[in-house]
N, C-alpha and C positions, 0 to 999 in steps of 0.2 A: 872606436866604433865597435859595437857589439856584433859578434859573428852571426847571431840568430841561427844556431845549429838546427839541423833539420829533423832530429829525432831524439827520443829519450835514450840516454846512455845505458840504462839498465834493460828496459823491455823493448827498445827500438821502435816504440810507437811514433808515428809521424807527428811532428810538431811544426806545421808550416808557419811562416812568418806572422800570420794573423791569429795564431792559436792563443787562447786564453788559458790553456792547460799546461803551459811551459813554466817551469821554475828554474831559476839560475842562482848560483852562489856568486861570490865576488870574483871568482876566477872564470866565470861563465860556464862552469860545469852545468849541463842541461839535463833535466829529468822531467818527466810528466808529473803532475801534482799527485797522481795516484801513487806512484813510486815514492815520491817525497814523503807522503804521509804514511803509507802502508808498509814500505820496505825500509826506508832510510830514517824514519823518525825525525825528519828535518835536520839531519846531520849529513853533510856532504862527505861521501866516502873518500874523497881525494884531499880535502883540506880540513875537515871538521867544522866548517862554517855552516850557517843556515841558508835557507833558500827564500827568495822573494819572487813574485810573479815577474816573468820576463816582459819588458816593454814591447809594444807593438809599433813597428816602424810604419809610417804612413805609406799607403799604397799609391797615393796621388801626390803630385808635386804642388803642394800648397804654398811653399815659399822656398826660394833659393835652391831648388833642386834637391832638397832633403827628402828623399823617397826611395822606395825599393828599386825603382828603375835605375837610379844612379848609384845606389849602395845596396846591391842585392844580398839576400841571405846566403849563408854558406850552404854548400851542397856536400860538404865533407861529413860523413857519418862517423861518429865516435861511439861505436857499440862496445861497451865494456861492462858486461853484466856483473853485478855485485854479488859476492858470496854472502848470503844472508847470515850464516853462522859467524864468519869473520867480521862482518859489519856490526853484528850485535855485540861482539866482544869490543870492537873499537869504539862504538857509540855509547855503550853502557855508562861509562864514567862522565860523559859530557852532555848527553841528550837532555838532562834535566836543567842544564845551565842555559839560560836564554842566549840566543845567537849573539846578541850585542855585548855579552859578557864573556864569551869564549875567548 
């Protein structure tokens, strides 16, 4: 089950469960799409993978209790700002490679 982390790990922008601005990698590292595009060049600073839009968990119980009320979003903030210089060095050799080929 996705954690639905509450904020961008770089800029700490709030990303509530219904946010369409949240991007995640396959390890659920969570960043706002502005940071994904402008700071990270679609390269996760933790694993080197790419980002996709984070799914939105239903707020209502439409079926079988699968909703935020039963599976709430995480409240644990993981604010780990990325050093732009170090990330540029890390991402330079891989950012031109499509995420599905990294």
